[in-house]
C-alpha positions in Angstrom: 103.7 97.9 111.8 102.9 100.6 114.5 102.1 104.3 113.7 105.6 105.5 114.5 107.1 103.2 112.0 104.5 104.3 109.5 105.4 107.9 110.1 109.0 107.2 109.8 108.5 105.5 106.3 106.2 108.3 105.3 108.9 110.8 106.4 111.6 108.9 104.4 109.4 109.0 101.2 109.1 112.7 101.5 112.7 113.1 102.0 113.3 110.8 99.0 111.0 113.0 96.9 112.7 116.2 97.8 115.9 114.7 96.9 114.7 113.4 93.6 113.2 116.7 92.9 116.4 118.5 93.7 118.3 116.3 91.4 116.0 116.6 88.6 116.2 120.5 88.9 119.9 120.2 88.5 119.7 118.0 85.4 117.1 120.3 83.8 119.5 123.4 84.4 121.8 121.6 81.9 124.9 123.4 83.4 126.9 120.4 84.2 129.0 118.2 82.0 127.3 115.3 80.3 128.9 112.5 82.4 127.8 114.3 85.5 124.3 114.7 84.3 124.1 111.1 83.5 125.3 110.1 86.9 122.7 112.5 88.4 120.0 111.0 86.3 121.1 107.5 87.7 120.8 108.9 91.1 117.3 110.3 90.5 116.2 106.9 89.0 117.4 105.2 92.2 115.7 107.6 94.5 112.5 106.9 92.7 113.0 103.2 92.8 113.6 103.5 96.5 110.4 105.7 97.0 108.3 103.1 95.2 109.8 100.2 97.2 109.0 102.1 100.5 105.4 103.0 99.1 105.0 99.1 98.4 106.0 98.3 102.0 103.6 100.6 103.4 100.8 99.2 101.3 101.6 95.7 102.2 101.8 96.5 106.0 98.7 98.6 106.2 96.5 97.0 103.6 
């Protein structure tokens, strides 16, 4: 993996973290109906899983 690929993956991780944080804030505000909150919680979990997968790829490729 070259440096540009690594930077792109790290950028993707940052974007995922920002998106997960935004979703978590919406869930915490508790202004939405319960079914929407449940879907948002699922989205947050999927974003976190994606972040972990990308971090694992980086570790495997650089370590």
